[in-house]
Backbone as a ProteinNet text record, in pm:
[ID]
protein_1_A
[PRIMARY]
MDRQSRILQRVIDPQRGTLPPELARYVLTLDFPPADQSRYAELADKAQQAILSPQEQIELDDYLHVNDFLMIVQSKARRSLKNRNSAA
[TERTIARY]
111.3	-3.4	79.3	22.5	141.9	93.2	169.1	154.9	35.3	-46.1	-171.1	-288.1	-246.8	-351.1	-355.2	-264.3	-214.4	-267.6	-288.4	-345.2	-504.9	-561.7	-696.8	-747.5	-661.7	-703.8	-734.3	-649.3	-668.6	-782.3	-822.8	-929.7	-1055.5	-1051.8	-1192.3	-1185.5	-1118.4	-1081.5	-1188.1	-1155.3	-1248.4	-1273.7	-1189.7	-1225.2	-1334	-1379.8	-1509.1	-1617.8	-1679.1	-1811	-1919.1	-1944.5	-2040.5	-2080.5	-2127.5	-2175.7	-2332.1	-2403.4	-2568.3	-2573.8	-2652.9	-2687.3	-2670.1	-2785.8	-2811.2	-2668	-2597.8	-2479.3	-2384.2	-2354	-2261	-2307.6	-2398.5	-2452.6	-2427	-2450.6	-2407.4	-2236.7	-2174	-2040.5	-1980.1	-2054.8	-1998.4	-2046.6	-2125.9	-2163.3	-2057.1	-1986.5	-1865	-1745.4	-1714	-1626.8	-1579	-1466.3	-1451.9	-1524.9	-1548.3	-1626.6	-1519.3	-1635.2	-1537	-1425.3	-1413.1	-1329.4	-1207.3	-1213.3	-1125.4	-1048.6	-1151.9	-1042.3	-973.2	-1010.5	-922.8	-801	-831.9	-685.2	-569.9	-652.8	-587.4	-479.8	-562.9	-504	-402.8	-414.5	-334.5	-197.4	-218.9	-111.5	-34.3	-115.3	-26.9	75.2	5	85.5	197	227.6	301.9	418.8	369.8	429.1	544.9	448.9	522.3	633.7	616.1	728.8	845.3	800.8	904	942	795.9	778.6	714.7	626	564.9	624.4	554.9	593.1	587.8	656.4	617.1	469.5	427.6	267.3	183.1	222.6	145.1	163.2	287.1	290.5	243.1	201.9	116.4	-30.4	-79.4	-195.8	-227.2	-124.6	-133.7	-121.3	-43.7	-43	-182.3	-248.7	-398.8	-492.3	-482.9	-562.6	-527.2	-410.1	-404.9	-439.1	-444.2	-472.3	-653.6	-693	-834.2	-891.3	-834.6	-815.8	-788	-720.5	-692.5	-804	-856.3	-944.7	-1049.2	-1125.3	-1210.6	-1210.2	-1109.9	-1084.9	-1063.3	-1032.7	-1063	-1218.2	-1265.1	-1435.6	-1502	-1473	-1575.9	-1510.5	-1378.2	-1361.8	-1447.2	-1455	-1562.1	-1708.6	-1755.4	-1878.7	-1912.8	-1833	-1824.4	-1825.4	-1765.4	-1758.4	-1868.2	-1915.3	-2056	-2155.2	-2173.7	-2311.3	-2283.1	-2145.9	-2127.1	-2179.5	-2123.9	-2161.8	-2321.1	-2367.9	-2534.9	-2589.5	-2584.5	-2602.8	-2576.8	-2461.1	-2455.9	-2514	-2567.5	-2640	-2800.7	-2836	-2977.1	-3003.5
-113.8	-6.4	107.3	218.9	319	421.4	572.2	668.8	716.4	740.9	821.6	715.7	584.9	470.5	470.5	468.8	478.3	570.1	722.5	832.8	802.3	779.2	741.1	638.9	517.6	447.8	514.5	597	691	764.5	820.7	906.3	837.5	722.8	663.3	560.3	525.2	438	311.1	192.4	89.6	7.8	9.5	-43.1	3.3	118.6	166.2	160.2	53.5	43.5	123	252	356.1	383.1	309	370	309.8	376.6	346.5	226.1	128.2	-8.8	10.6	87.8	116.6	149.3	230.4	282.8	169.3	92.9	1.6	-110.2	-143.2	-234.4	-187.7	-59.9	-13.3	-9.8	29.8	26.8	-99.9	-201.8	-326.1	-362.7	-321.4	-324.3	-266.1	-164.5	-96.5	-203.3	-172.6	-271	-205.8	-225.8	-188.7	-259.1	-182.6	-247.1	-368.5	-437.5	-565.6	-492	-372.3	-319.3	-291.6	-230.7	-161	-295.6	-404	-522.2	-589.5	-603.6	-647.6	-570.9	-443.2	-359.5	-320.5	-365.6	-394.3	-535.9	-599.1	-740.4	-761.9	-678.5	-625	-570.8	-478.6	-391.1	-478.1	-537	-635.8	-746	-791.6	-895.6	-827.5	-696.8	-659.5	-614.1	-584.6	-530.3	-661.1	-775.9	-916.2	-941.7	-874	-878.8	-801.1	-709	-601.5	-514.3	-525	-418.6	-330	-266.6	-141	-5.2	68.8	183.9	292.7	411.1	526.4	563.6	552.8	587.7	480.4	373.5	239.9	217.5	238.3	245.7	348.2	464.1	557	512.1	458.1	399.2	279.6	202.3	83.8	140.6	250.5	309.2	372.9	436.6	491.2	380.2	288.3	153.5	104.6	99.4	29.5	132.3	269.5	375.9	360.4	336.3	303.5	206.6	64.8	-46.6	-29.4	50.3	40.9	149	228.9	298.1	187.6	143.4	48.6	-43.5	-119.3	-212.8	-142.9	-3.8	54.6	62.1	141.4	168.4	38.1	-40.3	-189.1	-244.9	-247.6	-301.5	-235.5	-94.3	-35.9	-80.7	-86	-102.5	-289.8	-368.8	-517.3	-472.7	-396.3	-391.2	-320.3	-232.6	-176.1	-269.4	-324.8	-428.3	-539.2	-586.3	-686	-627.9	-528.3	-452	-420.7	-393.2	-402.9	-546	-651.5	-740	-801.6	-764.3	-799.7	-733.5	-614.3	-551.9	-572.6	-666.4	-663.8	-829.7
13.4	0.4	-11.4	-85.7	-112.6	11	-8	93.1	94.3	-14.5	-62.5	-14.6	-40.5	30.6	184.2	269.3	384.4	446.2	366.9	418.9	445.2	299.6	278.9	385	423	548.2	650.6	696.4	834	808.9	690.7	688.6	732.5	596.3	625.3	736.8	802.1	942.3	904.7	813.6	779.9	892.5	1057.7	1145.7	1218.3	1190.7	1246.7	1163.7	1173	1075.6	1129.2	1030	1079.8	955.4	859.3	744.4	749.7	739.5	722.6	630.8	659.2	609.8	439.4	378.5	234.8	177.6	235.6	178	170.7	257.2	292.6	183.5	164.8	56.2	-115.1	-136.1	-243.2	-241.4	-163.2	-170.6	-219.5	-133.4	-192.2	-322.6	-404	-548.1	-643.2	-579.6	-657.9	-730.7	-825.5	-928	-1043	-1071.2	-1234	-1347.1	-1422.1	-1543.5	-1618.1	-1664.2	-1768.8	-1824.6	-1899.6	-2004.1	-1901.4	-1796.1	-1718.2	-1669.7	-1598.8	-1574.5	-1644.6	-1775.6	-1892.6	-1920.2	-1911.5	-1915.8	-1821.8	-1692.2	-1549.7	-1565.4	-1608.2	-1615.7	-1771	-1863.1	-1956.8	-1914.8	-1818.7	-1768	-1652.7	-1585.9	-1479.8	-1543.3	-1674.5	-1732.7	-1785.1	-1841	-1894.7	-1801.2	-1682.4	-1545.7	-1533.3	-1537.6	-1479.6	-1575.6	-1684.7	-1810	-1796.5	-1726.6	-1723.4	-1860	-1945.8	-2067.6	-2081.6	-1923.4	-1939.1	-1967.3	-2075	-2094.3	-2007	-1990.9	-1868.3	-1851.9	-1976.9	-1979.3	-1920.8	-1949.2	-1888.5	-1746.1	-1671	-1549.9	-1445.4	-1531.5	-1451.3	-1486.5	-1590	-1581	-1493.2	-1466.5	-1411.7	-1236.4	-1226.5	-1064	-1064.3	-1143.2	-1121.1	-1095	-1190.4	-1135.2	-993.3	-962.8	-817	-714.2	-748.3	-657.9	-617.3	-725.8	-712.6	-672.9	-703.3	-602.7	-475.4	-420.7	-268.7	-231	-316.1	-237.5	-224.5	-333.2	-334.7	-200.1	-215.4	-62.8	44.1	46.2	202	212.7	126.7	178.4	162.4	108.1	114.3	228.7	320.2	415	506.3	523.2	596.7	595.6	455	436.9	492.5	476.1	539.1	676.6	756.1	879.6	958.4	845.2	911.7	897.5	801	788	920.6	926.4	1069.9	1161	1209	1302.4	1344.2	1227.8	1241.3	1245.1	1184	1204.5	1364.4	1417.7	1536.1	1663.3	1612.5	1708.2	1718	1593.3	1578.8	1639
[MASK]
++++++++++++++++++++++++++++++++++++++++++++++++++++++++++++++++++++++++++++++++++++++++

């Protein structure tokens, strides 16, 4: 996780499950569209082969930043729903 993602994690604080259930369920539906999933896989494959251009590296980094953000907010969403179910 990079520096920006660590800052986001502190701001969002996924350990505190405080999202309303409707928002938490919505957040869990967020994902990359199929075309972006394919592009990410293509860039990741090129990275494994060490043949990324500088522009492709920037693009891959952008995907990784968005993925980190999704992982953090989805973690908070899961925690929120778990807390809600535990309290019920």
